[in-house]
mmCIF file as Biopython writes it, N, C-alpha, C and O atoms, coordinates in Angstrom:
data_model
#
loop_
_atom_site.group_PDB
_atom_site.id
_atom_site.type_symbol
_atom_site.label_atom_id
_atom_site.label_alt_id
_atom_site.label_comp_id
_atom_site.label_asym_id
_atom_site.label_entity_id
_atom_site.label_seq_id
_atom_site.pdbx_PDB_ins_code
_atom_site.Cartn_x
_atom_site.Cartn_y
_atom_site.Cartn_z
_atom_site.occupancy
_atom_site.B_iso_or_equiv
_atom_site.auth_seq_id
_atom_site.auth_asym_id
_atom_site.pdbx_PDB_model_num
ATOM 1   N N  . MET A ? 1  ? 96.914 -62.204 -18.750 1.0 0.0 1  A 1 
ATOM 2   C CA . MET A ? 1  ? 95.724 -61.346 -18.772 1.0 0.0 1  A 1 
ATOM 3   C C  . MET A ? 1  ? 95.348 -61.002 -17.323 1.0 0.0 1  A 1 
ATOM 4   O O  . MET A ? 1  ? 95.201 -61.896 -16.490 1.0 0.0 1  A 1 
ATOM 5   N N  . PRO A ? 2  ? 95.193 -59.698 -17.025 1.0 0.0 2  A 1 
ATOM 6   C CA . PRO A ? 2  ? 94.880 -59.318 -15.645 1.0 0.0 2  A 1 
ATOM 7   C C  . PRO A ? 2  ? 93.441 -59.675 -15.284 1.0 0.0 2  A 1 
ATOM 8   O O  . PRO A ? 2  ? 92.545 -59.724 -16.127 1.0 0.0 2  A 1 
ATOM 9   N N  . GLU A ? 3  ? 93.272 -59.920 -13.997 1.0 0.0 3  A 1 
ATOM 10  C CA . GLU A ? 3  ? 91.919 -60.235 -13.533 1.0 0.0 3  A 1 
ATOM 11  C C  . GLU A ? 3  ? 91.075 -58.957 -13.517 1.0 0.0 3  A 1 
ATOM 12  O O  . GLU A ? 3  ? 91.580 -57.856 -13.297 1.0 0.0 3  A 1 
ATOM 13  N N  . PHE A ? 4  ? 89.789 -59.139 -13.755 1.0 0.0 4  A 1 
ATOM 14  C CA . PHE A ? 4  ? 88.870 -58.012 -13.769 1.0 0.0 4  A 1 
ATOM 15  C C  . PHE A ? 4  ? 88.293 -57.833 -12.370 1.0 0.0 4  A 1 
ATOM 16  O O  . PHE A ? 4  ? 87.902 -58.808 -11.727 1.0 0.0 4  A 1 
ATOM 17  N N  . ASN A ? 5  ? 88.240 -56.610 -11.906 1.0 0.0 5  A 1 
ATOM 18  C CA . ASN A ? 5  ? 87.726 -56.336 -10.565 1.0 0.0 5  A 1 
ATOM 19  C C  . ASN A ? 5  ? 86.203 -56.213 -10.634 1.0 0.0 5  A 1 
ATOM 20  O O  . ASN A ? 5  ? 85.675 -55.157 -10.985 1.0 0.0 5  A 1 
ATOM 21  N N  . TRP A ? 6  ? 85.504 -57.295 -10.299 1.0 0.0 6  A 1 
ATOM 22  C CA . TRP A ? 6  ? 84.039 -57.305 -10.357 1.0 0.0 6  A 1 
ATOM 23  C C  . TRP A ? 6  ? 83.420 -56.541 -9.200  1.0 0.0 6  A 1 
ATOM 24  O O  . TRP A ? 6  ? 82.264 -56.126 -9.282  1.0 0.0 6  A 1 
ATOM 25  N N  . LYS A ? 7  ? 84.165 -56.350 -8.131  1.0 0.0 7  A 1 
ATOM 26  C CA . LYS A ? 7  ? 83.612 -55.620 -6.978  1.0 0.0 7  A 1 
ATOM 27  C C  . LYS A ? 7  ? 83.316 -54.169 -7.336  1.0 0.0 7  A 1 
ATOM 28  O O  . LYS A ? 7  ? 82.431 -53.556 -6.739  1.0 0.0 7  A 1 
ATOM 29  N N  . ALA A ? 8  ? 84.032 -53.620 -8.287  1.0 0.0 8  A 1 
ATOM 30  C CA . ALA A ? 8  ? 83.791 -52.242 -8.717  1.0 0.0 8  A 1 
ATOM 31  C C  . ALA A ? 8  ? 82.414 -52.110 -9.364  1.0 0.0 8  A 1 
ATOM 32  O O  . ALA A ? 8  ? 81.808 -51.039 -9.322  1.0 0.0 8  A 1 
ATOM 33  N N  . TRP A ? 9  ? 81.921 -53.189 -9.958  1.0 0.0 9  A 1 
ATOM 34  C CA . TRP A ? 9  ? 80.624 -53.153 -10.637 1.0 0.0 9  A 1 
ATOM 35  C C  . TRP A ? 9  ? 79.447 -53.309 -9.685  1.0 0.0 9  A 1 
ATOM 36  O O  . TRP A ? 9  ? 78.302 -53.104 -10.086 1.0 0.0 9  A 1 
ATOM 37  N N  . GLU A ? 10 ? 79.710 -53.668 -8.431  1.0 0.0 10 A 1 
ATOM 38  C CA . GLU A ? 10 ? 78.612 -53.877 -7.476  1.0 0.0 10 A 1 
ATOM 39  C C  . GLU A ? 10 ? 77.866 -52.580 -7.192  1.0 0.0 10 A 1 
ATOM 40  O O  . GLU A ? 10 ? 76.659 -52.603 -6.951  1.0 0.0 10 A 1 
ATOM 41  N N  . ASN A ? 11 ? 78.562 -51.459 -7.216  1.0 0.0 11 A 1 
ATOM 42  C CA . ASN A ? 11 ? 77.933 -50.172 -6.896  1.0 0.0 11 A 1 
ATOM 43  C C  . ASN A ? 11 ? 77.365 -49.470 -8.122  1.0 0.0 11 A 1 
ATOM 44  O O  . ASN A ? 11 ? 76.788 -48.389 -7.998  1.0 0.0 11 A 1 
ATOM 45  N N  . LEU A ? 12 ? 77.514 -50.054 -9.287  1.0 0.0 12 A 1 
ATOM 46  C CA . LEU A ? 12 ? 77.048 -49.394 -10.504 1.0 0.0 12 A 1 
ATOM 47  C C  . LEU A ? 12 ? 75.545 -49.118 -10.500 1.0 0.0 12 A 1 
ATOM 48  O O  . LEU A ? 12 ? 75.154 -48.003 -10.846 1.0 0.0 12 A 1 
ATOM 49  N N  . PRO A ? 13 ? 74.672 -50.072 -10.126 1.0 0.0 13 A 1 
ATOM 50  C CA . PRO A ? 13 ? 73.235 -49.736 -10.113 1.0 0.0 13 A 1 
ATOM 51  C C  . PRO A ? 13 ? 72.903 -48.577 -9.187  1.0 0.0 13 A 1 
ATOM 52  O O  . PRO A ? 13 ? 72.083 -47.725 -9.529  1.0 0.0 13 A 1 
ATOM 53  N N  . LEU A ? 14 ? 73.528 -48.536 -8.026  1.0 0.0 14 A 1 
ATOM 54  C CA . LEU A ? 14 ? 73.286 -47.424 -7.098  1.0 0.0 14 A 1 
ATOM 55  C C  . LEU A ? 14 ? 73.723 -46.102 -7.707  1.0 0.0 14 A 1 
ATOM 56  O O  . LEU A ? 14 ? 73.018 -45.100 -7.593  1.0 0.0 14 A 1 
ATOM 57  N N  . LEU A ? 15 ? 74.876 -46.097 -8.350  1.0 0.0 15 A 1 
ATOM 58  C CA . LEU A ? 15 ? 75.363 -44.872 -8.976  1.0 0.0 15 A 1 
ATOM 59  C C  . LEU A ? 15 ? 74.452 -44.426 -10.117 1.0 0.0 15 A 1 
ATOM 60  O O  . LEU A ? 15 ? 74.224 -43.231 -10.305 1.0 0.0 15 A 1 
ATOM 61  N N  . LEU A ? 16 ? 73.937 -45.382 -10.870 1.0 0.0 16 A 1 
ATOM 62  C CA . LEU A ? 16 ? 73.013 -45.034 -11.958 1.0 0.0 16 A 1 
ATOM 63  C C  . LEU A ? 16 ? 71.708 -44.468 -11.405 1.0 0.0 16 A 1 
ATOM 64  O O  . LEU A ? 16 ? 71.163 -43.510 -11.954 1.0 0.0 16 A 1 
ATOM 65  N N  . TYR A ? 17 ? 71.202 -45.060 -10.314 1.0 0.0 17 A 1 
ATOM 66  C CA . TYR A ? 17 ? 69.981 -44.527 -9.701  1.0 0.0 17 A 1 
ATOM 67  C C  . TYR A ? 17 ? 70.203 -43.103 -9.201  1.0 0.0 17 A 1 
ATOM 68  O O  . TYR A ? 17 ? 69.332 -42.244 -9.345  1.0 0.0 17 A 1 
ATOM 69  N N  . ILE A ? 18 ? 71.374 -42.859 -8.614  1.0 0.0 18 A 1 
ATOM 70  C CA . ILE A ? 18 ? 71.680 -41.504 -8.138  1.0 0.0 18 A 1 
ATOM 71  C C  . ILE A ? 18 ? 71.750 -40.534 -9.315  1.0 0.0 18 A 1 
ATOM 72  O O  . ILE A ? 18 ? 71.244 -39.415 -9.227  1.0 0.0 18 A 1 
ATOM 73  N N  . LEU A ? 19 ? 72.366 -40.949 -10.399 1.0 0.0 19 A 1 
ATOM 74  C CA . LEU A ? 19 ? 72.464 -40.091 -11.582 1.0 0.0 19 A 1 
ATOM 75  C C  . LEU A ? 19 ? 71.085 -39.782 -12.161 1.0 0.0 19 A 1 
ATOM 76  O O  . LEU A ? 19 ? 70.808 -38.642 -12.534 1.0 0.0 19 A 1 
ATOM 77  N N  . VAL A ? 20 ? 70.226 -40.790 -12.238 1.0 0.0 20 A 1 
ATOM 78  C CA . VAL A ? 20 ? 68.875 -40.590 -12.763 1.0 0.0 20 A 1 
ATOM 79  C C  . VAL A ? 20 ? 68.079 -39.662 -11.844 1.0 0.0 20 A 1 
ATOM 80  O O  . VAL A ? 20 ? 67.376 -38.767 -12.314 1.0 0.0 20 A 1 
ATOM 81  N N  . ALA A ? 21 ? 68.193 -39.882 -10.531 1.0 0.0 21 A 1 
ATOM 82  C CA . ALA A ? 21 ? 67.460 -39.037 -9.582  1.0 0.0 21 A 1 
ATOM 83  C C  . ALA A ? 21 ? 67.920 -37.588 -9.674  1.0 0.0 21 A 1 
ATOM 84  O O  . ALA A ? 21 ? 67.106 -36.666 -9.655  1.0 0.0 21 A 1 
ATOM 85  N N  . LYS A ? 22 ? 69.232 -37.397 -9.773  1.0 0.0 22 A 1 
ATOM 86  C CA . LYS A ? 22 ? 69.765 -36.031 -9.882  1.0 0.0 22 A 1 
ATOM 87  C C  . LYS A ? 22 ? 69.285 -35.356 -11.163 1.0 0.0 22 A 1 
ATOM 88  O O  . LYS A ? 22 ? 68.917 -34.181 -11.150 1.0 0.0 22 A 1 
ATOM 89  N N  . SER A ? 23 ? 69.288 -36.094 -12.256 1.0 0.0 23 A 1 
ATOM 90  C CA . SER A ? 23 ? 68.826 -35.532 -13.529 1.0 0.0 23 A 1 
ATOM 91  C C  . SER A ? 23 ? 67.349 -35.175 -13.470 1.0 0.0 23 A 1 
ATOM 92  O O  . SER A ? 23 ? 66.930 -34.134 -13.976 1.0 0.0 23 A 1 
ATOM 93  N N  . LEU A ? 24 ? 66.568 -36.045 -12.850 1.0 0.0 24 A 1 
ATOM 94  C CA . LEU A ? 24 ? 65.133 -35.783 -12.728 1.0 0.0 24 A 1 
ATOM 95  C C  . LEU A ? 24 ? 64.867 -34.560 -11.862 1.0 0.0 24 A 1 
ATOM 96  O O  . LEU A ? 24 ? 64.013 -33.738 -12.194 1.0 0.0 24 A 1 
ATOM 97  N N  . ILE A ? 25 ? 65.582 -34.436 -10.768 1.0 0.0 25 A 1 
ATOM 98  C CA . ILE A ? 25 ? 65.410 -33.275 -9.883  1.0 0.0 25 A 1 
ATOM 99  C C  . ILE A ? 25 ? 65.782 -31.987 -10.611 1.0 0.0 25 A 1 
ATOM 100 O O  . ILE A ? 25 ? 65.069 -30.989 -10.507 1.0 0.0 25 A 1 
ATOM 101 N N  . LEU A ? 26 ? 66.887 -32.003 -11.343 1.0 0.0 26 A 1 
ATOM 102 C CA . LEU A ? 26 ? 67.294 -30.809 -12.089 1.0 0.0 26 A 1 
ATOM 103 C C  . LEU A ? 26 ? 66.275 -30.452 -13.162 1.0 0.0 26 A 1 
ATOM 104 O O  . LEU A ? 26 ? 65.954 -29.279 -13.353 1.0 0.0 26 A 1 
ATOM 105 N N  . CYS A ? 27 ? 65.769 -31.457 -13.858 1.0 0.0 27 A 1 
ATOM 106 C CA . CYS A ? 27 ? 64.775 -31.221 -14.901 1.0 0.0 27 A 1 
ATOM 107 C C  . CYS A ? 27 ? 63.510 -30.599 -14.311 1.0 0.0 27 A 1 
ATOM 108 O O  . CYS A ? 27 ? 62.975 -29.635 -14.857 1.0 0.0 27 A 1 
ATOM 109 N N  . LEU A ? 28 ? 63.039 -31.151 -13.203 1.0 0.0 28 A 1 
ATOM 110 C CA . LEU A ? 28 ? 61.839 -30.607 -12.564 1.0 0.0 28 A 1 
ATOM 111 C C  . LEU A ? 28 ? 62.076 -29.199 -12.035 1.0 0.0 28 A 1 
ATOM 112 O O  . LEU A ? 28 ? 61.179 -28.357 -12.077 1.0 0.0 28 A 1 
ATOM 113 N N  . ALA A ? 29 ? 63.277 -28.941 -11.539 1.0 0.0 29 A 1 
ATOM 114 C CA . ALA A ? 29 ? 63.586 -27.598 -11.038 1.0 0.0 29 A 1 
ATOM 115 C C  . ALA A ? 29 ? 63.575 -26.587 -12.181 1.0 0.0 29 A 1 
ATOM 116 O O  . ALA A ? 29 ? 63.008 -25.504 -12.037 1.0 0.0 29 A 1 
ATOM 117 N N  . PHE A ? 30 ? 64.191 -26.922 -13.311 1.0 0.0 30 A 1 
ATOM 118 C CA . PHE A ? 30 ? 64.197 -26.003 -14.442 1.0 0.0 30 A 1 
ATOM 119 C C  . PHE A ? 30 ? 62.779 -25.793 -14.991 1.0 0.0 30 A 1 
ATOM 120 O O  . PHE A ? 30 ? 62.419 -24.680 -15.375 1.0 0.0 30 A 1 
ATOM 121 N N  . ALA A ? 31 ? 61.984 -26.857 -15.027 1.0 0.0 31 A 1 
ATOM 122 C CA . ALA A ? 31 ? 60.605 -26.727 -15.500 1.0 0.0 31 A 1 
ATOM 123 C C  . ALA A ? 31 ? 59.804 -25.830 -14.556 1.0 0.0 31 A 1 
ATOM 124 O O  . ALA A ? 31 ? 59.007 -25.009 -15.008 1.0 0.0 31 A 1 
ATOM 125 N N  . GLY A ? 32 ? 60.012 -25.983 -13.258 1.0 0.0 32 A 1 
ATOM 126 C CA . GLY A ? 32 ? 59.316 -25.146 -12.285 1.0 0.0 32 A 1 
ATOM 127 C C  . GLY A ? 32 ? 59.681 -23.683 -12.429 1.0 0.0 32 A 1 
ATOM 128 O O  . GLY A ? 32 ? 58.815 -22.813 -12.340 1.0 0.0 32 A 1 
ATOM 129 N N  . VAL A ? 33 ? 60.948 -23.407 -12.649 1.0 0.0 33 A 1 
ATOM 130 C CA . VAL A ? 33 ? 61.393 -22.019 -12.846 1.0 0.0 33 A 1 
ATOM 131 C C  . VAL A ? 33 ? 60.771 -21.449 -14.113 1.0 0.0 33 A 1 
ATOM 132 O O  . VAL A ? 33 ? 60.344 -20.295 -14.131 1.0 0.0 33 A 1 
ATOM 133 N N  . LYS A ? 34 ? 60.719 -22.250 -15.168 1.0 0.0 34 A 1 
ATOM 134 C CA . LYS A ? 34 ? 60.138 -21.785 -16.428 1.0 0.0 34 A 1 
ATOM 135 C C  . LYS A ? 34 ? 58.651 -21.473 -16.254 1.0 0.0 34 A 1 
ATOM 136 O O  . LYS A ? 34 ? 58.170 -20.459 -16.759 1.0 0.0 34 A 1 
ATOM 137 N N  . ILE A ? 35 ? 57.928 -22.329 -15.549 1.0 0.0 35 A 1 
ATOM 138 C CA . ILE A ? 35 ? 56.500 -22.086 -15.298 1.0 0.0 35 A 1 
ATOM 139 C C  . ILE A ? 35 ? 56.322 -20.811 -14.468 1.0 0.0 35 A 1 
ATOM 140 O O  . ILE A ? 35 ? 55.436 -20.003 -14.745 1.0 0.0 35 A 1 
ATOM 141 N N  . TYR A ? 36 ? 57.172 -20.638 -13.448 1.0 0.0 36 A 1 
ATOM 142 C CA . TYR A ? 36 ? 57.092 -19.440 -12.605 1.0 0.0 36 A 1 
ATOM 143 C C  . TYR A ? 36 ? 57.334 -18.183 -13.428 1.0 0.0 36 A 1 
ATOM 144 O O  . TYR A ? 36 ? 56.602 -17.202 -13.300 1.0 0.0 36 A 1 
ATOM 145 N N  . GLN A ? 37 ? 58.364 -18.211 -14.277 1.0 0.0 37 A 1 
ATOM 146 C CA . GLN A ? 37 ? 58.667 -17.040 -15.104 1.0 0.0 37 A 1 
ATOM 147 C C  . GLN A ? 37 ? 57.529 -16.744 -16.070 1.0 0.0 37 A 1 
ATOM 148 O O  . GLN A ? 37 ? 57.193 -15.580 -16.286 1.0 0.0 37 A 1 
ATOM 149 N N  . THR A ? 38 ? 56.936 -17.773 -16.649 1.0 0.0 38 A 1 
ATOM 150 C CA . THR A ? 38 ? 55.837 -17.577 -17.599 1.0 0.0 38 A 1 
ATOM 151 C C  . THR A ? 38 ? 54.630 -16.946 -16.911 1.0 0.0 38 A 1 
ATOM 152 O O  . THR A ? 38 ? 54.031 -16.004 -17.430 1.0 0.0 38 A 1 
ATOM 153 N N  . LYS A ? 39 ? 54.280 -17.474 -15.738 1.0 0.0 39 A 1 
ATOM 154 C CA . LYS A ? 39 ? 53.129 -16.914 -15.011 1.0 0.0 39 A 1 
ATOM 155 C C  . LYS A ? 39 ? 53.388 -15.472 -14.592 1.0 0.0 39 A 1 
ATOM 156 O O  . LYS A ? 39 ? 52.489 -14.635 -14.657 1.0 0.0 39 A 1 
ATOM 157 N N  . ARG A ? 40 ? 54.609 -15.181 -14.163 1.0 0.0 40 A 1 
ATOM 158 C CA . ARG A ? 40 ? 54.948 -13.817 -13.760 1.0 0.0 40 A 1 
ATOM 159 C C  . ARG A ? 40 ? 54.865 -12.864 -14.945 1.0 0.0 40 A 1 
ATOM 160 O O  . ARG A ? 40 ? 54.377 -11.741 -14.814 1.0 0.0 40 A 1 
ATOM 161 N N  . MET A ? 41 ? 55.346 -13.320 -16.109 1.0 0.0 41 A 1 
ATOM 162 C CA . MET A ? 41 ? 55.306 -12.486 -17.300 1.0 0.0 41 A 1 
ATOM 163 C C  . MET A ? 41 ? 53.864 -12.261 -17.761 1.0 0.0 41 A 1 
ATOM 164 O O  . MET A ? 41 ? 53.511 -11.157 -18.177 1.0 0.0 41 A 1 
ATOM 165 N N  . GLU A ? 42 ? 53.033 -13.300 -17.689 1.0 0.0 42 A 1 
ATOM 166 C CA . GLU A ? 42 ? 51.624 -13.147 -18.058 1.0 0.0 42 A 1 
ATOM 167 C C  . GLU A ? 42 ? 50.921 -12.148 -17.138 1.0 0.0 42 A 1 
ATOM 168 O O  . GLU A ? 42 ? 50.098 -11.354 -17.593 1.0 0.0 42 A 1 
ATOM 169 N N  . ALA A ? 43 ? 51.245 -12.190 -15.859 1.0 0.0 43 A 1 
ATOM 170 C CA . ALA A ? 43 ? 50.635 -11.256 -14.914 1.0 0.0 43 A 1 
ATOM 171 C C  . ALA A ? 43 ? 51.041 -9.821  -15.237 1.0 0.0 43 A 1 
ATOM 172 O O  . ALA A ? 43 ? 50.220 -8.906  -15.166 1.0 0.0 43 A 1 
ATOM 173 N N  . LYS A ? 44 ? 52.308 -9.631  -15.591 1.0 0.0 44 A 1 
ATOM 174 C CA . LYS A ? 44 ? 52.764 -8.283  -15.958 1.0 0.0 44 A 1 
ATOM 175 C C  . LYS A ? 44 ? 52.052 -7.796  -17.210 1.0 0.0 44 A 1 
ATOM 176 O O  . LYS A ? 44 ? 51.618 -6.646  -17.275 1.0 0.0 44 A 1 
ATOM 177 N N  . LEU A ? 45 ? 51.931 -8.680  -18.214 1.0 0.0 45 A 1 
ATOM 178 C CA . LEU A ? 45 ? 51.257 -8.278  -19.446 1.0 0.0 45 A 1 
ATOM 179 C C  . LEU A ? 45 ? 49.783 -7.966  -19.197 1.0 0.0 45 A 1 
ATOM 180 O O  . LEU A ? 45 ? 49.236 -7.022  -19.767 1.0 0.0 45 A 1 
ATOM 181 N N  . LYS A ? 46 ? 49.147 -8.762  -18.345 1.0 0.0 46 A 1 
ATOM 182 C CA . LYS A ? 46 ? 47.741 -8.517  -18.022 1.0 0.0 46 A 1 
ATOM 183 C C  . LYS A ? 46 ? 47.589 -7.186  -17.303 1.0 0.0 46 A 1 
ATOM 184 O O  . LYS A ? 46 ? 46.649 -6.436  -17.570 1.0 0.0 46 A 1 
ATOM 185 N N  . GLN A ? 47 ? 48.507 -6.891  -16.394 1.0 0.0 47 A 1 
ATOM 186 C CA . GLN A ? 47 ? 48.458 -5.636  -15.655 1.0 0.0 47 A 1 
ATOM 187 C C  . GLN A ? 47 ? 48.662 -4.454  -16.601 1.0 0.0 47 A 1 
ATOM 188 O O  . GLN A ? 47 ? 47.982 -3.434  -16.481 1.0 0.0 47 A 1 
ATOM 189 N N  . ARG A ? 48 ? 49.599 -4.593  -17.541 1.0 0.0 48 A 1 
ATOM 190 C CA . ARG A ? 48 ? 49.820 -3.514  -18.515 1.0 0.0 48 A 1 
ATOM 191 C C  . ARG A ? 48 ? 48.600 -3.325  -19.411 1.0 0.0 48 A 1 
ATOM 192 O O  . ARG A ? 48 ? 48.230 -2.199  -19.744 1.0 0.0 48 A 1 
ATOM 193 N N  . GLY A ? 49 ? 47.976 -4.445  -19.799 1.0 0.0 49 A 1 
ATOM 194 C CA . GLY A ? 49 ? 46.789 -4.360  -20.644 1.0 0.0 49 A 1 
ATOM 195 C C  . GLY A ? 49 ? 45.639 -3.667  -19.935 1.0 0.0 49 A 1 
ATOM 196 O O  . GLY A ? 49 ? 44.923 -2.863  -20.532 1.0 0.0 49 A 1 
ATOM 197 N N  . GLU A ? 50 ? 45.467 -3.983  -18.652 1.0 0.0 50 A 1 
ATOM 198 C CA . GLU A ? 50 ? 44.400 -3.330  -17.883 1.0 0.0 50 A 1 
ATOM 199 C C  . GLU A ? 50 ? 44.703 -1.848  -17.703 1.0 0.0 50 A 1 
ATOM 200 O O  . GLU A ? 50 ? 43.792 -1.021  -17.758 1.0 0.0 50 A 1 
ATOM 201 N N  . ALA A ? 51 ? 45.958 -1.504  -17.491 1.0 0.0 51 A 1 
ATOM 202 C CA . ALA A ? 51 ? 46.332 -0.091  -17.338 1.0 0.0 51 A 1 
ATOM 203 C C  . ALA A ? 51 ? 46.099 0.657   -18.651 1.0 0.0 51 A 1 
ATOM 204 O O  . ALA A ? 51 ? 45.655 1.806   -18.643 1.0 0.0 51 A 1 
ATOM 205 N N  . ALA A ? 52 ? 46.398 0.007   -19.777 1.0 0.0 52 A 1 
ATOM 206 C CA . ALA A ? 52 ? 46.184 0.647   -21.070 1.0 0.0 52 A 1 
ATOM 207 C C  . ALA A ? 52 ? 44.688 0.844   -21.328 1.0 0.0 52 A 1 
ATOM 208 O O  . ALA A ? 52 ? 44.285 1.864   -21.887 1.0 0.0 52 A 1 
ATOM 209 N N  . LYS A ? 53 ? 43.874 -0.117  -20.927 1.0 0.0 53 A 1 
ATOM 210 C CA . LYS A ? 53 ? 42.421 0.021   -21.099 1.0 0.0 53 A 1 
ATOM 211 C C  . LYS A ? 53 ? 41.884 1.177   -20.265 1.0 0.0 53 A 1 
ATOM 212 O O  . LYS A ? 53 ? 41.019 1.930   -20.711 1.0 0.0 53 A 1 
ATOM 213 N N  . GLN A ? 54 ? 42.402 1.308   -19.061 1.0 0.0 54 A 1 
ATOM 214 C CA . GLN A ? 54 ? 41.944 2.399   -18.197 1.0 0.0 54 A 1 
ATOM 215 C C  . GLN A ? 54 ? 42.334 3.750   -18.768 1.0 0.0 54 A 1 
ATOM 216 O O  . GLN A ? 54 ? 41.545 4.693   -18.715 1.0 0.0 54 A 1 
ATOM 217 N N  . THR A ? 55 ? 43.539 3.858   -19.313 1.0 0.0 55 A 1 
ATOM 218 C CA . THR A ? 55 ? 43.955 5.147   -19.879 1.0 0.0 55 A 1 
ATOM 219 C C  . THR A ? 55 ? 43.148 5.456   -21.134 1.0 0.0 55 A 1 
ATOM 220 O O  . THR A ? 55 ? 42.807 6.613   -21.382 1.0 0.0 55 A 1 
ATOM 221 N N  . ARG A ? 56 ? 42.837 4.427   -21.931 1.0 0.0 56 A 1 
ATOM 222 C CA . ARG A ? 56 ? 41.996 4.657   -23.110 1.0 0.0 56 A 1 
ATOM 223 C C  . ARG A ? 56 ? 40.603 5.088   -22.705 1.0 0.0 56 A 1 
ATOM 224 O O  . ARG A ? 56 ? 39.995 5.948   -23.342 1.0 0.0 56 A 1 
ATOM 225 N N  . GLY A ? 57 ? 40.105 4.486   -21.645 1.0 0.0 57 A 1 
ATOM 226 C CA . GLY A ? 57 ? 38.762 4.852   -21.148 1.0 0.0 57 A 1 
ATOM 227 C C  . GLY A ? 57 ? 38.707 6.279   -20.662 1.0 0.0 57 A 1 
ATOM 228 O O  . GLY A ? 57 ? 37.721 6.975   -20.905 1.0 0.0 57 A 1 
ATOM 229 N N  . THR A ? 58 ? 39.734 6.728   -19.988 1.0 0.0 58 A 1 
ATOM 230 C CA . THR A ? 58 ? 39.740 8.112   -19.488 1.0 0.0 58 A 1 
ATOM 231 C C  . THR A ? 58 ? 39.918 9.096   -20.639 1.0 0.0 58 A 1 
ATOM 232 O O  . THR A ? 58 ? 39.375 10.200  -20.599 1.0 0.0 58 A 1 
ATOM 233 N N  . GLU A ? 59 ? 40.680 8.700   -21.674 1.0 0.0 59 A 1 
ATOM 234 C CA . GLU A ? 59 ? 40.849 9.578   -22.832 1.0 0.0 59 A 1 
ATOM 235 C C  . GLU A ? 59 ? 39.527 9.740   -23.577 1.0 0.0 59 A 1 
ATOM 236 O O  . GLU A ? 59 ? 39.213 10.836  -24.041 1.0 0.0 59 A 1 
ATOM 237 N N  . LYS A ? 60 ? 38.757 8.676   -23.696 1.0 0.0 60 A 1 
ATOM 238 C CA . LYS A ? 60 ? 37.461 8.751   -24.404 1.0 0.0 60 A 1 
ATOM 239 C C  . LYS A ? 60 ? 36.480 9.622   -23.625 1.0 0.0 60 A 1 
ATOM 240 O O  . LYS A ? 60 ? 35.700 10.372  -24.212 1.0 0.0 60 A 1 
ATOM 241 N N  . LYS A ? 61 ? 36.526 9.514   -22.281 1.0 0.0 61 A 1 
ATOM 242 C CA . LYS A ? 61 ? 35.614 10.309  -21.463 1.0 0.0 61 A 1 
ATOM 243 C C  . LYS A ? 61 ? 35.951 11.798  -21.563 1.0 0.0 61 A 1 
ATOM 244 O O  . LYS A ? 61 ? 35.055 12.640  -21.508 1.0 0.0 61 A 1 
ATOM 245 N N  . GLU A ? 62 ? 37.215 12.122  -21.707 1.0 0.0 62 A 1 
ATOM 246 C CA . GLU A ? 62 ? 37.626 13.521  -21.793 1.0 0.0 62 A 1 
ATOM 247 C C  . GLU A ? 62 ? 37.204 14.135  -23.126 1.0 0.0 62 A 1 
ATOM 248 O O  . GLU A ? 62 ? 36.908 15.328  -23.189 1.0 0.0 62 A 1 
ATOM 249 N N  . ASN A ? 63 ? 37.175 13.330  -24.194 1.0 0.0 63 A 1 
ATOM 250 C CA . ASN A ? 63 ? 36.803 13.849  -25.501 1.0 0.0 63 A 1 
ATOM 251 C C  . ASN A ? 63 ? 35.327 13.979  -25.559 1.0 0.0 63 A 1 
ATOM 252 O O  . ASN A ? 63 ? 34.784 14.403  -26.580 1.0 0.0 63 A 1 
#
């Protein structure tokens, strides 16, 4: 039976911490992008809504 190389397992906790940190950073980055896109889209919709209100207001004044 071959001997097991226990020295290979010494770096396992460090590698797991690196994997967890990388996953957390990626998750936070994707969440940040999603929040940015949502806020940008809401601003566009609000701007369109205000423009539509202004055009409706001018149409009512003309009639």
